[in-house]
Backbone bond lengths (Angstrom), bond angles and torsions (degrees), N, CA, C in turn:
res aa  C-N    CA-C-N  psi(-1)  N-CA   C-N-CA  omega(-1)  CA-C   N-CA-C  phi
1 M - - - 1.446 - - 1.529 109.99 -
2 I 1.328 116.53 -53.61 1.459 122.11 178.76 1.538 106.73 -123.70
3 P 1.329 117.98 108.21 1.467 119.85 -178.48 1.527 112.08 -56.31
4 G 1.329 115.44 131.35 1.457 121.76 177.84 1.510 115.16 86.21
5 A 1.330 117.93 -7.35 1.468 120.61 -178.16 1.527 110.78 -75.72
6 A 1.328 115.47 136.23 1.463 121.72 176.33 1.523 110.83 -113.15
7 T 1.332 116.55 -34.33 1.465 121.19 179.19 1.527 110.11 -140.69
8 F 1.323 113.28 156.38 1.457 121.33 173.19 1.514 108.31 -123.03
9 R 1.306 117.17 140.32 1.463 122.57 170.19 1.525 105.45 -103.83
10 V 1.335 115.88 121.26 1.460 121.44 -170.83 1.526 111.10 -121.24
11 T 1.329 115.29 140.50 1.450 121.76 178.76 1.523 109.50 -154.81
12 L 1.306 116.02 165.79 1.464 121.27 172.63 1.529 110.68 -98.37
13 H 1.318 116.92 12.16 1.464 121.04 -177.33 1.526 110.46 -118.92
14 D 1.322 115.65 79.60 1.459 121.20 175.89 1.527 107.80 -64.26
15 P 1.335 118.50 124.86 1.461 119.88 -177.58 1.531 113.83 -62.64
16 A 1.328 117.60 -17.11 1.462 120.73 -179.73 1.531 112.73 -91.33
17 Q 1.330 117.59 -1.05 1.463 121.40 -176.62 1.527 110.44 -120.35
18 A 1.305 115.86 149.32 1.470 120.81 178.72 1.526 111.70 -88.54
19 W 1.306 118.29 -13.08 1.456 122.61 -177.57 1.534 108.70 -121.15
20 P 1.327 117.90 164.67 1.476 119.73 179.39 1.531 111.42 -57.90
21 H 1.304 114.80 131.78 1.457 121.35 -176.77 1.526 108.14 -154.72
22 P 1.342 119.52 131.38 1.474 120.59 -179.19 1.527 111.57 -58.67
23 H 1.325 115.62 136.36 1.459 120.72 -179.09 1.526 109.55 -148.68
24 A 1.323 116.13 139.65 1.467 121.04 177.10 1.522 109.59 -136.93
25 R 1.315 114.56 149.75 1.462 122.55 171.40 1.524 106.22 -123.76
26 A 1.324 116.63 141.46 1.463 121.29 -179.19 1.518 110.20 -107.60
27 Y 1.355 115.24 146.86 1.461 121.90 179.09 1.532 108.54 -134.34
28 D 1.329 116.18 146.18 1.458 120.04 176.91 1.526 110.41 -83.71
29 T 1.322 117.48 -174.58 1.465 121.10 -176.86 1.521 112.84 -65.74
30 A 1.334 117.42 -23.28 1.462 121.47 178.20 1.528 111.90 -87.65
31 G 1.338 116.90 -2.33 1.458 120.49 179.49 1.521 114.01 87.17
32 K 1.321 116.30 8.59 1.463 120.27 179.10 1.532 109.53 -85.34
33 P 1.336 116.72 140.55 1.462 119.74 -178.52 1.525 112.64 -66.56
34 I 1.326 114.34 144.78 1.456 122.48 173.51 1.526 106.07 -110.45
35 T 1.303 117.05 130.76 1.457 121.00 -178.35 1.526 110.41 -71.32
36 L 1.323 115.39 127.94 1.453 122.10 175.87 1.523 109.07 -115.78
37 N 1.330 116.14 144.67 1.450 117.29 171.32 1.525 107.92 -82.93
38 R 1.293 117.72 172.68 1.470 122.01 -175.02 1.531 111.83 -58.48
39 T 1.324 116.74 -43.38 1.464 120.98 -179.42 1.517 111.43 -62.70
40 Q 1.320 117.67 -44.17 1.462 121.14 178.86 1.525 110.95 -62.85
41 A 1.327 116.92 -43.34 1.469 121.23 -178.50 1.525 111.27 -63.60
42 I 1.314 117.21 -43.36 1.469 120.83 -179.58 1.522 110.93 -70.65
43 T 1.328 117.54 -43.77 1.466 121.17 -178.78 1.524 111.35 -62.62
44 A 1.332 117.44 -45.75 1.466 120.55 179.19 1.524 110.53 -62.83
45 A 1.324 117.08 -44.16 1.464 120.77 -179.83 1.535 110.79 -62.39
46 R 1.305 117.80 -46.23 1.473 120.83 179.70 1.519 111.63 -61.83
47 W 1.327 116.59 -41.37 1.466 120.91 -179.83 1.529 110.38 -60.79
48 I 1.317 116.65 -46.07 1.467 120.83 -178.90 1.530 110.86 -70.34
49 I 1.313 118.09 -43.49 1.468 121.64 179.82 1.525 110.91 -61.38
50 R 1.310 117.54 -41.09 1.480 120.16 179.28 1.516 112.26 -71.69
51 T 1.323 117.45 -26.31 1.460 120.96 178.35 1.526 111.23 -75.49
52 Y 1.325 117.04 -28.55 1.464 122.58 -178.10 1.535 110.77 -124.67
53 P 1.329 118.57 66.37 1.470 120.25 -177.57 1.526 113.35 -67.01
54 E 1.325 117.48 -19.75 1.470 120.89 -177.60 1.530 112.66 -77.84
55 A 1.322 117.87 -12.02 1.466 121.26 -179.87 1.530 110.12 -69.91
56 T 1.314 115.77 151.41 1.464 121.94 175.89 1.513 107.07 -83.00
57 W 1.313 117.55 96.75 1.457 120.38 -170.69 1.523 114.20 -78.70
58 G 1.303 118.03 8.84 1.452 120.66 169.06 1.520 110.55 -78.80
59 D 1.336 116.03 -12.09 1.463 122.83 178.65 1.527 109.82 -98.58
60 V 1.322 116.02 173.85 1.462 122.58 177.11 1.524 107.89 -105.04
61 Y 1.331 116.27 136.29 1.462 121.54 -177.58 1.513 111.50 -126.25
62 D 1.341 115.09 152.75 1.456 122.55 171.81 1.517 107.91 -108.59
63 F 1.328 115.60 133.02 1.459 121.53 177.98 1.515 108.33 -115.00
64 D 1.336 116.82 118.81 1.459 122.94 -179.95 1.530 108.40 -88.97
65 L 1.319 117.42 117.42 1.460 121.12 -177.79 1.524 113.02 -68.85
66 A 1.315 118.80 -28.88 1.470 121.48 -178.55 1.528 111.70 -72.42
67 T 1.328 116.98 -36.69 1.461 120.66 -175.99 1.530 113.55 -109.01
68 A 1.324 116.78 -9.58 1.478 123.03 -176.32 1.531 110.96 59.47
69 C 1.326 116.37 32.76 1.471 121.35 178.51 1.519 110.06 -98.85
70 L 1.326 114.64 134.80 1.451 121.80 175.86 1.518 107.55 -107.28
71 T 1.335 116.57 124.31 1.459 121.42 179.43 1.522 109.44 -132.12
72 R 1.313 115.78 149.10 1.458 120.24 177.04 1.518 108.84 -64.14
73 A 1.321 116.63 131.45 1.464 121.82 -177.51 1.521 110.15 -72.75
74 V 1.302 115.39 142.51 1.459 121.74 174.62 1.522 105.30 -94.08
75 M 1.305 115.08 109.40 1.457 120.12 -176.71 1.529 109.64 -88.85
76 A 1.304 115.69 133.64 1.465 120.56 178.19 1.526 109.15 -70.27
77 A 1.307 115.80 133.24 1.459 120.63 -179.36 1.521 112.33 -89.25
78 A 1.318 116.77 -3.26 1.466 119.90 -178.04 1.527 110.67 -61.86
79 G 1.300 114.48 131.91 1.449 119.61 177.34 1.513 114.83 86.48
80 R 1.304 118.22 -1.33 1.455 121.35 178.51 1.516 109.64 -103.16
81 G 1.301 116.27 118.25 1.460 120.04 177.53 1.510 111.35 -97.14
82 R 1.309 117.29 135.13 1.479 121.28 178.23 1.496 108.21 -133.21
């Protein structure tokens, strides 16, 4: 689907939208981001979300393409003040 992609980070919270919207980011095996256009990001997110409807999609998930495993993403807290 996306050449060189090893994982996708998937959420229903596209940072460019004010309302819930499928969004994905792709990363290579070294963890470096791969640029996706809007269509690729939405299509990948929808594909993963429809494959795992039981997931709590208010959270952020990582999808490993090699193992087809979906796991809750560990978000870095650096830079977030609470």
